[in-house]
N, C-alpha and C positions, 0 to 999 in steps of 0.2 A: 298366887296367880300373877303371871307376867303383866307388866304395865302395857297398856294399849294406848297409843297416841290418839289425840282427839280427832284427827282427820281419818283414822280408821274406825274409831268408836262411833262417830256420827256420820258415817258414810250412808247415803240414801239407800233404802231397801225397797222402795217402790217408786213408780213414776210420780206419785203425789209428793214425795219427799225431795224431788229435784228443786234446787234453788236457782231462780232466775232463768229457767229453761222451760217455761210454760208451753210454748208453741210446740217444741219437740215432744214433750210429755203427752200433750193432747193428741198429736198425730200418731204416735206409736200406740197409744191406748185405743184409738179408733181402729187401727190396723189389726190389733189383737182381738178386739170385739167383733170385727167382721171376718176374722179368720183369713185375712189377706196377708200372708207371710211372704215377704220377698226372700229370694235366695241369698242376697248379699246386701249389706248395709255399709255405708261409709260415714264415720263420725269424725268431723274435723273441728278444730277450734284451739284457742290458747290453752296453756297448761292450767290444770286445776279447775276446769269448768264442768267436769262430770262426764267425760267420754267413756272411760273404762267403767265407771259406776253404772252408766246407762246400759252398757253392754251386758253387765252382770244382771241388771234388772230384767233386760229382755230375755236372757237365758232362763231366769227363774220363772218369768211369765210363760215361757213356752213349755216348761217342764214341771210346773207346780202339780204335785200329785193330789192336792186337795180339790182340783178341778179336772173334770174329764177332758176338757179342751183348753187350749191356751187362754189365759186370762190376764187382764191388765192389773189385777190386784192379787199377786201371789201371797200365799198365807205366811210364808217365812218360817213355818214350824215343821213342815214335812221334811223327810230325809233329803229329798232333792234340793229343796230351798236351803237347808242348813249346809249341805255339802258344797253348793255353789257359793254361799256366803263365805265359807271357810277356804274356798279355792282348791278343794281336793275332789271335785266331782269327776267321774270317769268320762262322762260325755260332754263336758264343757272344758275345752282345751284352750288355755291362754298361752300365746306364743309371743316372745319378745323378738321382733323382727331385727333388732340391732344385733342379736346373737345368732340369728338364723337367716342370714342374708343370701345364701347360695341357692342354686337351683336344685341341688340334691335335697336340701331340707324341704323344699316345696314338693318335690316328687314323693318324698316319704309321707308328707301330709296328705297328698292326693291318694296315695295307696291306702292309708288308714281310713280316709273318708269313705271308702267303698264298703266298709263294714257297718252293720246296723248298730244303733245305740244299744248300750248294755243295760242300763236301768232307767234311762230317761226317754221322753217322747221324741226329742230332737237332739241331734249332735251339733253342738255350737262351737265354732272355731273363732276365737277372738285374737286377731293379729294386731298387737299394739305397735305403734310407731312404724306403720307399714311402709312409709316412704324410704326406709332404710333397705328395703329389698332391692336386689339388683334387677337390671332390665331383663336378664334371662329368667330370673325367678318370677317376675311379673308375667312374662310371656308364657311360662309354663303353667301359671295359674289361670290364664284367661279362660280356657274352655271349661274347666271345672267350675269357675266362678259364675259363668253364664248358665250352665246347665249342671248344677251339682246333683249328686245322688239324692234320692228321696230322703226326707227327714234330716237334711244337712243345711245349716245356715252359717254363713260367713259374716263376721263383723270386723271391719277394718277401721282402726283408729289412728289418727295422725295429727300432728301439729303443723305440718307443712304440706298441704294438699298440692302445691305447685309441682312437687317432685314425684307425684303419683302419675302414672301413665294415663293419658286420656282414655285409652281403651279399657282400663280398669274402672275409671270413674263412671264411664257410660254404662257399665254392667251393674252398678250399685245404686241403691237409693241413698242420696247424700243428705246429711243433716249437719248444718253448721251451728256449732255451739258458740254462743256469744259470751263476752265477759259478764260476770255477775254484776248487776246494778248495785250502786253504793247503798241505797236504802235497804234492799233485800239482804245484802250481806251484813249490814249493821244489825238488823233484826235477828238474823240467824246467830250472830255472835253473842248477842245479848241472851238468847235462849240457852246457848251452851254455857255462858258464864254463870247463869242462874243454876243450871243443873250441876255444874262442877263447883259451885260455891267460890267463885273467883271474884274478889272485891276489886272492881275496876271502875273508874269513872266513865260516864257516858262519853265525854270528850275523848278519852283514851281509846274507847271502842271505835268511835268514828275515825280516829286517827289510824287505828289498825286497819280498818276497812279501806281507807284511802291509800295507805301504803301498799296494800296487797295488789292494787291495780287490776281488780277484776278476777283474781284467782282465789277461789274459796279455800283451796288446800293451803296456800301460803298464809292466808288470814288465820285459819285454824291452827297452823303450826306456830305462828307468832303468838296467838292467844295462849297456847299451851306453854310457851316459854314465860310469858308474863305471869302466869299463874304460880310460878315459883318465886316471885318477888314478894317482899313483905307488903301487906295491904295497907292502904289502898294503892292501886296502880294509877299513876298520874301520866299525862302526856309526856312530861319530861323523862319519865322512866322509859317510855316507848322510844323516844329519840336516843336516849343513852344506850338502850339495848341494841338498836339498829346501827349506831355509829353515825347517824345523819345529823345535820344541823337543824336545830329547832326553828320553827317558822318565825318566832319572835326575834331570834337573833339575826335571821336573814333580813327581817324588816329593819332592825337596828343598823345593819350594814348599809342598806339603801338610804336610810335617814342620814347617816354620816356622809355618804357620797353626795346626797342632795344639799347638805349643809356646807359642803366644800371644807370639811374638817379632816385633814390627813391624820392628826394625832388620834382622834377618836376612832378613825377607821383602822389604824394600825393596832390600837388597843383591843378592839373587838376581834381582829384577826388573830392576835397573839392568844387571847383567851380561848378561842376555838381550837387552836392548834395545841395548846397546853392540855386541853381536855381529851386529847387523843384523836381529834378529827384529822382525816387525811386532807392535804391541800387540794388534791384532785376532787375529792368528795365535796369540799366546800365550794369549789368553783362550779361543779355540776349542779349542786343544790341551788346555788344563787342563780344559775341560768334558768332552771325550772321555775324558780320564784319570780324571775323577771317576766316569764311568760304569763304567770298568774297576774302580775302587775299590769300587763298590757290588756288582759281581759277585763280587769277591774276598771281600767281607763276607758275602754271602748264599749264594753257591754256589762255594766255593773249589775244588771238583773240576771246574768247567767252564771250563778255560782256553781251550777252543776257541771260546768266545763272545767272546773279547777279541782284540786285535791287538798284544799286548805280547810281548816275548821271555821266555824261560823264567826267566832270572835276575831280571828285573824282576817277573815274576809271583810268584815266591817272596817277594821283599821286600814286594810289595804285599799279599799274604795276611797276612803278619805285622803289617804296619802297620795293616791294616783292622780288627784286633781291638779297637783303641782307639776306633773310630768306631761310632756307632749308625746304622742305616739312615735314621732320621728326620733325623739331622744331615747325612748325605750328600745326601739329597733337598733339604734346605734350602740346602745349598751349591750344588747344581745350579740351583735356582730363582734364587738371587742372581746367579749367573753368566749365566743366560739373560736376566734383566732388564737386566744391565749391558752386554750385547752391542750393543743398539741405541744406547745412549749413546756407546759408544766408536766405533761405526761412523759416527755423524753429527756428532761433535764435531770442532772444529779443534785440540784438545789431547788426542790419544788416549793419549799417555804418561802425562799427569797423571791421566786418568780410569781408566786401568788400575791405577795405584797406589791410587787411592781405592777402586776396586771390590774389590781384593784385601785392602786393609786392613779393609774392611767384613766380611770373612770371619773375622776374629779372634774368639776366644771372648769377649774383653772387649768388643769392639764389638757383638757379638750380644746380650750381657747388657744393654748400655746401651740399645740400640735397641728391643728387644722391648717393654718397658713403654710407651715413647713411641708405638710404632706401634699397639699395641692396649691401651690403658689399661683396667683392669678397671672395670666398671660397678658402683658401690656403691649400694644403695638409700638413699634419703633419707627420714628419719622425723622427725616433729615431737615435741618433748618433751611427755610426758604430765603433766598437772597432779596429781602426788602421788596416784596411783591406790591406793597401798598404804594411805594414811591415810584416804582417803574411801571406798574400797571400790567406787567407780564405775568402770565400764569406759569408757575414752575411745574415741570413734569413730575408725575408720580414716581417716587423712588423705586428703583428696581432692587431685586435681592442682591445683586452684585454690588450695587452702590451702597446699600446699607452695611454690607460686610466690611467695606473699606472705611478707614478713618476719613472724616470729612471736616474740613476747616471752613467755617462760615466766612463768606467774602465780606470785605469791609463795606459799610453803608456809605454811599456817596450822597452829598446834599443835592447835586444837580440831577435832573432826569437822565436816565440812561436809555438809549434806544434798545428796543427789544432785540435781544440776541437769540440766535437759533438755539433750540434745545440741545443740551449736551448729548453727544452721540452715545448710545448705550455700548457697553463693552461687548464687543462681538464675540460670539462663541468661536473658539479656535477651530478653524476648518482643517480637515485632514490634509496633509501634504500630498501633492500630486504623486501618483505612483511612478516609480522608476520602471520604464517598460522593460529594460533588459533584466533587471532583478525579478520583476513579475514573470517574465517569460521563462527564466531559469526555474523559478518555483513551480510554475505550471508544468514544465517538462518533467520535473522530479516527481510529480503526482500522476503521470501517465502510466497506466498499468502495463501496457504492451512495451516491451523493451525495444522491439524493432521500430515501432512508431516513434518512440522517444528518441532513438538515435537518428532516424530520418529527419525529424523536425528539428533536432538540435543542430544538424549540419545544413539543412536546406531551408528551413522556415525561419521567419522573422516576424515578431509582433510589431505591427505598424501603429496601432492605437487601440485603446481599451477605455471606452467611456459610454455612458448612457446605456449600460447593460448590453453592449455589443463589443466584440473583440474582432479585429481584422488582422489576418495572418497572410503574409505574402509568401508565395512558393514559385519555383520555376514551373513553366507551363506543363512540362511532362509529368510533374508529380501532383497536379491538381486532382486528377481523377482518382489517384491512389489514396490521397489523404481525405478526399471527399467522403469516402465510406467510413472514415474514422472520426468524423466530427463529434459523434457522441462521446468518445473518449476525451476529446479536447474540452467539450462542455462540462463533463464531470470533473476534469482537473481544474478548470476555472472556478467552478462552484466550490470545490474543496478548498481552494486558496482564498477566494474572495468572500465565501459565505453567501452567495446569491447566484441566481440563475443568469448565465451569460450566453447570448447568441453568438455563435462562432461563424464568421464569414471568411471565405478564402478569396484571394486575388492573385493575379499573375504578376510575377516580378520581371517580365520580359523588358518592360520599359526602363526599369531601374538599372539593370545590368545587361548591357548588350552582349550578345553571343555571336561570334562569327559564323558558326554553323548551328542552326536550331532545327534539327530533324526530330520529328515526333518519335517517341519511344514506341516499341511494338505494343499493341493493345493487350496482348495476353501475357507478355513476359515483362515484369518490371525491371528496368535498367537501373542499376545502383550506381550512384556517384559517390565520390569520396571527397570530403572537405578537408583541406589541409589546415589544421588549427595549431599544431605545435611545430616548432622548427625541426627540420630533418637534417640528416647528415650533410655535410658540404658536398656540393655537386657542381659540375661545370656550368650549371644553368645561370644565366644572368639574373641580377636582382630585379624584382618587379618595379613598375613605375610608381611614382607617388600616388597616394590614395585619393587625391583630389579628382583625378579623371580615371575612370575604369578603363583599363587597357588589357589586352591579351598578351601574355608573355610567350613569345615564340622560342622554341628550342634552337640551339646552335645547328649550323649546317643546313638551315632552312628545311628541317624535316616537317612532316605534317604535324599539326597542333592538336590532333584529336586522338584519344585513346579509343581503339575500336575493340569492343568486346561483344560478341554475338553468340547467344546460346544455340545449340543445335536444335533443329526443328522437332525431332521426336522427344527430346528431353528438355523441357523449358527450364528446368532447375539446375542446368549444368553450364559450365564455362568452357568455351572452346580452347584448345591448346594454343599457345602463343605461336603465331606464324611469322610475325614481323615485329620489329622493335615497336614499343608502345610509348611513343612520346605523349605527353599529357599537356593539354592546354588548360590553363588556370585563369579564370576570370576574377579580377579583384575589384571590389566595390567597397566604399567606406563603411556602410552599415552592415555588410554581410561578410560571412567567412568566405575564404577562397574555395571555389567550387570546381569540380571536374565535370565538364559538359559531356553528356552522352552523345554517341554517334553510332551509326550502323557500321557493320563490318565492311571493310574495303578489301575486295578480292585482289590478290596479287597474281599477275600473269605467271604461267608455269615456266619460269626461267631458272637458271641456276642460282641458288642462293649465294649472296655475297657475304663475306665475313662481316660480323657485327663489331662495331667499335666498343671499347670498354665502357664509354659513357652510356651507350644504348643498353648494354647488358645491365648496368647498374640501375638505369631508370626503369627498365621493364621489371626487374626484380622488386624494386621499391613499389611499383604500382600493384604487382601481384600480392605482395605482403600487406599493403594497405587494404586491398580488396578483401583478403582473407581475414584481416583483423576486424573489418567492419561487420563481417558475417560470423564472427567468433569462430573462425576456422584457422587453418594453417596451410602453408605452401608445401605440397607433397614433393614436387620436383621442379627444378628450374632449367632442365635440359631441353633443348629444342627437339631432340629425337623422341622424347616421351610422348606417347599418344594417349596417355590417361587423361581423363577429364575429372575435374574437381566438382563434386556435387554441391549444389547450392543448399546451405542449411535451411531448415524450415523456420523462417522468421515471420512472425505475424505482424503485419503493418496495421 
């Protein structure tokens, strides 16, 4: 006969055989006795706590042929009970959700669930590790799970209920399986050891129960392995089989640390490593043991919170009296920080020794001042305040940073001197208005407005959140509508909101003729910024006094350009020579003053001099360049008009 492991051989066959799950066994037994069978059950809990075994017991209770109705005590001898125990019953289907995660598998299950049971009273579907099902599979199962066909029961088992959809949980009766208590597990293992004739010490059985951490299947598997060792089985054999560090040796490590004995500490570490213990395992076991040490120090009556044997617990309670809770917590913090280093290094043995040597009291006393040096206030020497009677001012940060030489102490009283002036914070240099104005102009979005302000506008002052710009009177109304562009440009350059004010520049630059520009047609002026070709014009006056430069032969000093009435965006053909009067002022560029058109009496035209032709052509080219245009013709006989380009001011 094939060998049967202990966790299969001693699997519970009825609800009375469940270990440590009395509440669940009692509830399901009452449901069967009252014939209140739910369509779906959800069994959750850690591994090895009896979820799948309870599902099989429920299936046998529903289908036991020895009873005409479902019973809480199945016979275990009928054909249905034996088939369910062997796992080959036709009407009890166990599904591994990890291998059947898709929606197609669930659809196939739903289709088969429509058929009546073959030989049993109920058809039971046990879906193990149901949290592995996909969301689509869960959604496909919703309706069938809520209203399954008659004589169909679903049992869902999982170790991770957080991953199960809430809509699935709400359609099931949920039972949470807890970890097996230590005493109940110890009693159960002793019964198995007696039945299997395993010679094992009681302390070793208690140790097996503690190391299983509430999982009965793990404890039974470990007991099965220990049964292969020569009798009797001792706790040391359990530690050796698991590859863990014995409790006594962990206590010896802590005693060497408390005694500040690095030689003994290194000796114990070397013995553990030579016996095949992994450095990371040693560190993790010592961390868990320090947790038991903290409980022994703070709550010596709560041994049930630990996983150590009785003898080790008594020794640990005595040893913990020499430790303070703060020191134990500091030890745990140091071990936690060292775990990552040992896990990722290529020399784990070396770093284990370094980490444990860092726990010595001498190492802690040396490291603490370096890790957190005390902060001492820095003060300046006072100049003999007791003799002078003056109170020295509190040292500022700037004064502390600079080297200070204490003044000599004089024997005679010194009159109180004023407190030394603090080092003033360097103030920002005053803005250069011309440079600021050029930067503002460069940030204006409209090119036409930018060119107009570059030639006609001047920044007078910019302070206290206000900027004042001077313009000729005829351009005030035009630029007034573009103040928002100016404000945005100032904010982009200075990083703060600036209020823009406009003022007239009539008082600063006298104009011989100041006629208002037509209200509907903006008159464009041209500023002469760069030197032009030599002309017969005389040189302008010195910049100290603004003067008007008159052209030779005493011609009129005004360039007259008037657009036709029906087309405000056109320039009339040149009828007369176009002398230009240029006003020069020190802070402003040379400007061309606008003037209305002067009508010429209908007389025979006189021949124009060469200088008049040159000057008119220059004015036309300058005007066309301002509007990004070109001169189409310079012949007087041409009657074509040049269209004014669409420039947004």
